N, C-alpha and C positions, 0 to 999 in steps of 0.2 A: 363087275358092271362098270363101264366107263362113264365119264361125265355126261356124254350125250344120251346114253340109255337111261341114266339116273334121272335126268330132266324129262326125258320122253315119257317116263312112267308116271309123271305128275307128282313126284315126291319132292320137287323143288321148283322154284319159280325162276325162269330164265330172265334175269335182269342184268346179266353181265354186259350186254351191249350198251346199256345206259349208264354205266359207271362213270361218275364224274372224275374219279382219280383211281388208279389201280396201284396196288402194291403186291409184290411177290416176295415172300420171306421164306428163307430156309436157314437151317443151322449153319453158321459160318464155319464151324469146325466139325461138320458132319462126317461120319465115317460110314460109307455104304456097306462095308463089310461087316460092321458090328451091329447096325440098326436096320439093315435092309434099305428099302426106299424111304428117304427122309420126308418129313412133313413139310408142306408149304401152305400159305394162306393167300387167297385172293381177297383183298379188302378194299371197300369203298366207303363212302360216308354212311351208307345205309344197308350194306350187304357184306357178309363174311362167309366164305367157303373155305374150310380147312380140308386139304386134300393129301393123299398119299399116292404120288404118281398121278394117274388119270382117275383114280377113285376118289369120289367126294365122301368124306367121313361125316362132316356136319355142315349144315346150312342154316345161317341165322339171318333173319330179316329184321331191320330196324325201322323200316318205313311203315308207319301205322296204316296208311291208306292201302298199301299193297297187302298187308296182313289181313285187313278187313275184307278186301276183295277176294283174297284166296279162301277165306273161311266163311264166306257167305255173310259177312257182317258181324259174326260172333266174336271175332278176335280184334281187340282195339289196342294192342300193345306189342312192342317188339317181342319176337319169339323165335325159337328154333323150329324149323319146319321139317327137318330131316336129320336123323342120326343113323348111319348105315350099320348094318350087321357085318361083322368081320368076315364071315364066310360067304354070304350071298351078295353083299353090297346093297341089298334092299333096305329101305328105311325101317327102323324098329319103332317109329312113332307115327302117329296119324296126323297129318296136317290138314286134311279135308274132313270136316265134321259130318257125321251122319245126322239124321233128324233128331236123335236122342242126345247128341253131344252138346255140352256147353263149353268145353275146353278143347283145345287142339294143340298138337305139338308139345313143346315145353315152354311154359310162360310163367311170369311172375306179375301178378296183378291182384286187385282186391275190390270187392263190391261192398255195398252197404256201409259206406264210410260217411259219417256225419260230421259236418263242420260244427264245432261246439258253439260258435258264436250265434248261429241262427238255426241250427239243426237241418241245414240243407243236406239232402242225401245224395251221395255221389256213387257212381258205378264205373270203376276204371277198367274192369275186366271184360264184362259182357253187357249186352243190352244196347239201347240207343246211343249213338255217338255223342249226342249233346248232353248226356248224363255224366260224361267223364272220359278222358283218353289219357294214354301214356305215350309221349313222343320222345324220340331220341334227338340228341344234339350232335350226333355224329360219332362214328366208330373210330377208335384209335388203336394202333398196334401196341403190343406188349413184348415181353421177352420171348424170343423164339429160338429153338434149337432144332436139331434133326429129329428129336423124339418128343418134343413138346412145343406147343404153339399157344400164345396168349393174345387176347385182344380185350379192349375195354369199351364200355358204352356208358354214356351219361344221359339220364332221362329226367323228364319232369312230368308230374301228374297234374292235370289241369281240366277245367271245364271250359269249353269254347266261350270266349268273351270274358273270362275271369283270369285273374292272376294265378300262377301255379300254387298248388296246395302242398306238394311234396317234391323234393328232389331225390334222385337216387343215382348211385354209382354202381356199375356192374363190372365184374371181372370174370372172364371165362378162360379156362386153361384146359387144353386137350393134351393128354399124355399117353404114349403107347406103353402097354404092359408087356405084350407079346403079340405074336401073329394072331392070336385067338381072342384078344381082349384089349380094350383101351378105356380110359376114364375121361370124363368131362366134369371139371370142377366149376361150380357156379356160385359166385358170391354176390350178394346184393346188400348195399348199405343205404338205408332210408334216412332222410333228414326232413321231418315235417316242418313246414313254414308257418304252421299255426296248430293249435290244439285240435285234435281229431279223435273221434270215437268210432271204432270199427265194431259193428254189430255181428253177432254170430252168423257165419256164412260157410257153407260146405266147401265150395271151391275157392278158398281164399289163399292169397300169397302164391307159393310155388305149386305148380301142377304139371303132370306129365300124362299124356294120353298115348297108350301103346298102339301099335299097328293092329289092324283088324284081325289078322291071322294069329296074333298072340293073345287075343282077348278070350277070357273064359267063356263068354257068351257065344263064341263060335264053335265050342267043343262039339256040339251036336250036329253041326253042318258038315257036309262032305268036304274033306280035304282042308279043314281049317280048325282053328281053336288052340288055345294054350292053357297054361296053368299059372297059378299064383302062389308064391312061396314067400314066407317071411323069416326073419332071423330067429324066431322061436321054433322053427321047424314045422310050422303049420302050413299045410297045403289047403287052399280054399277053392272050392268049385262054385261058390256063391258070393255075393257082395259081402264085404266085411267093413265094420266101422268101429272106431273108438279104441282100437288096440294101440299098444305102445312099443312095437319092435323098433330096432335100429334100421332095418331095411325091408323093402319088399321088392320082388322081381316077378315080371311076367316072362314066361319062356314057352317054347314049343317048336314043333317041326314046321319049318317055313314052306309056304307054297313056292314052287320054283319060279313062277311068274304070275303077275296079276292077271286075273280073268282067264286063267288057263282052263280049257274045256275039260281035260281029263283029271284035273285036280292033283297032278303029280306033286309029291312032296319032296323037299330037299333036306338040308341039314337042320339040326336043332340050333336055335339062337335065342338070346334073351336080352332083356334090358332091366337093370336094377336102379332103384333110387335109394341112396343112403343119406340119412339125415342126422345132424348133430342133435343130441337129446336136449341141448340147452337153447335151441333156436328160439322157441317161444315156450316159456314155462307152462306146463300143464296141457299143451296141445297134443292131439292124437291123430292117428292116420285115418283118412277116409279113402276107401277103395271101392271101385265099381267093376262089375264083371265085364263091361265093355272096354276096359283097359285103363281106367282112370286111377292115378295115384296122387294123393294129396298128403304130404308128410306133416304139414302143420295146419291142419284144418281148424279154423277158429270156431267151427260149428260146435265143438265140444267144450268151449270155455264156459265156466260158471257165470261169468259176467263179461261185459263188453271189453274189448282190448283198447287201451288208451295209447295214443301217439302224442307226445308232448313237443311243443314247438322248440326247435333248436337242438333236441336230443338226437342221437344216432342209434339206429337199430340194425344189427347185422344178422344176416341169414346166410347160411352156407349149406350147400347140398353137393352131393357127388353122384354122378350118373356113371354106371358101368355098362358098356356094351360088350357082349361076349358071344362066342360060339360054343356049342356043346352044352351039357347040362350045367346048371348053376353049381358053383363051388362055395358052399357056406363058409369054409375056413378063409378063403380069399376075400369074400365079401365082408366078413367080420374084421379081418385085418385092415382092409381099406377103410372100413368105417371107424376103426380105432385111430387111424391116421388123420381123419377129418377133424379139423379144428375151426 
């Protein structure tokens, strides 16, 4: 699927025309014979699209107003709105929430945050915009080669009219594994500017929402539905909560095109989330059959999570986009490499 078709299907937002500055990066020493078509990145202050030729692999929006508009006001933070399947080119994540969704795409945010000084409750991920937002200070390029592309984002967490509560630095790196798979590494470093307490919350910190046709909830509908597998070898057909595997993946046979009348199916594709077991001590996975994956849900903590002024907190996750059935050995190896 080329860029025009990708945008036409509503899986990304066409903001290229409004870019204040454009960069096009490719590997300076790229070898087309060894890596095929090299990666490039279109980068502006608030929008990043990593491409391989005319195919858009990932699409990241840093403008919180655009994210909010795209997701019917549910998303108030920078997020990935598209991650393409290697075989079909269709997005493996859902950027447009259905009525039951609270999360969309791939995001990093948190609700139910209390300022210790006066117990003001803040909601940075979802809910009314005046209860908290996360804004980007502008995207910056990182190291880029023919087979890997990196960019950075620096954000602050604030309540309109108030000074920022948290600063965060984000690093994203896409690396090709093969024609059938690639990885997207996501690193977030939080630095609270005051003492904060995070109350138990199901959709806290990192979350991914899979495309509708990969969701287990669609299994009984004609031409759709996926499966959920974890590193323990467990396949789930229903929502699961509180387990501690190293990864989860949604996978299934993709619909050839959106809203296709005959529900013709295409190749099998999937998306996996790999999490470092030390990201937040004691946290467990939250999954939902409509496609939600939350590797570090604070919902299962025995007590509130404390964020101390001036300290740094690092969270690292790896997303694997692949075609074909999931390869547990490959996912386990990629998880072992995650640090």
